[in-house]
Phi, psi and omega in degrees: 000132178289139179273138177259123180279125180269121180279139176293157178298149180297142178242134180304141180280092180248116184233153173291148176295150177262006179056045174293337175283113180293328178289144174256137178064039178293342177265006174060028183283332186255127178217077185292328186285312184188157172261354177197133175227128179256166176057042181277121178233358178228166184293143180192168171265151165233273171299135186305141177076350181255115187260117176277114193250113194222135172223101170055040180228078175086177175237144193223152164249126179252140180207153167274115190249167178251005174282115185221160175295136185293133171074018182253000176086014179258146178249341185223155171222165174263117181256135180237117188237122179280127180244340170225120187282157172219087186284343182230079182296146174292164187301328185263003181289151174209157182208117178201170166231153192206162167235143185245146190230144173286139179297326183293342178272354188240015183298331182289351174285346176058031181297140180087007176236168178292346180260016181305134185262152175293164178234130179246131179245126176230151184191160172255136183216148177217136179212147171294327184265113176277170176126199186270131175236158184240133171247134186228139167255137181225131176261106182287330183296326185240007179052056179233154182203166177210141182231153172223143174268148170219163186241129166271113191270321187241126182296138174056038180226130178294130178228141175263133179241142177227125182232130177246127181252140178296153170291151182253115182276359180245132171085093177288148176278143178297140181266071181210186184264014179273168179290121181240331193216149183221145169247118182251137165244108182281143179235346179178157181192147172281178187293341174303333184253354189231002189271356182258219178243131185304131185275088186267005172224160182297126178209167169302137187296125170245116187306318184294345184259002191282323189225037183296129178094353183296129173290165182255100180295341182275006188279355179202143176287357173280350189276117170242155175216140177235146178212144176200175177062036182281124179228129174239126187215158177288141177109174185257007181239133176276118176270171177300150180303132183276102180282135173234159179294159178302320180298317177295319180298312180299318181299320179292323177293325185289350170296334186249332182205134182220124178244100182288328180220146178204087183134185187270152172074026182247133176286137180263304179189165171293154184207169178213151178277112179289323174204198183284348184249335191238137174229144182229147176220158179246122175253125179264122180293143181295330172224157177294127183279164184301320179205176176302122188275170166264159179257140176238118186213145179270168178212155179171174185302119177055044179287336187222163175231145162258116182259119179196144179056042177062026181225139174254125178248116183282148172210162190274332188084185002280157169290152179238155174267106184278329173197157182192169174224188175290344186256334185203164179225137169266117181249154190211156164225132192233031180225049180277356174051048175077012185276349184260162172253119184306134176091353180287130176269149181190219182204152168272139183216143177282151186220016182211148180299337180265002177295138181203138173225132178214160179232133184236129172231039183294153177285000000 
């Protein structure tokens, strides 16, 4: 009798992402710093990894928003809202948002060789202001760049854009953890950046050629812009946006920025009283950071507590990073004015709604 082979039941094809999207947090899901900042007049981050780059061109409210293209699987967008207009920017003014990349993560682009591969950028965007916008790739290691124009055709309507840039056979990227490469989305610029001819092929960077034709998003307080689903990938074809879990997304962001506490009643780390004036604690980063970070911390009356031996000792802060590596930080406060008992073990804890501790290793 012939034997019949019984096939196992079909199993859904569930695979880990291969991170073909070079951009991190392209769906704007992670916003560790804040979900909204008003009166913005200088450069800063809001949604993780996305740097709002501004020089004297208007005042803005930045927010992680829930306005997204229908049926595309996104829950958040990055919203940019003009609140003070600048209809006539000075020659050196600029306005863009960008993501910056380590050279060691981009070696597979084969930049600087005869086998350099094209790069395709795709994204969803909506703006009150229609017209020409500029997307730019910039190689910081070799001071080279390439720009492309695209058009927002319909006001206040989500549109998907796809741009393919040629591979660059000149100038290899450094194989290290420093800033090597940038993706720019221009929103406005003075004539220093717009007075030449748009640089549509890879060349040594000429400032006047970087953003030629760019409309000025700062020209009216009616102007809002939303963007999400940003994907940059090797090759000349735009694939579907690579969705990753929130946890994976957060973990990738925490290589560059980590906020362990933001608010009252949160434990920071274990600590100990070195003497009656000084206490030290060790905070272990959830992922290895790009480099030894800097600490960002708030201060104010009784913002923090040292809890030890069943006693809470208040202090104002700020906490300082006394020493650190990519994996951990020794944080300290050294002005307890004799209030501690040497050798007591305890913990640092936040005690105010405005208490905040963060570590930054941004590019």
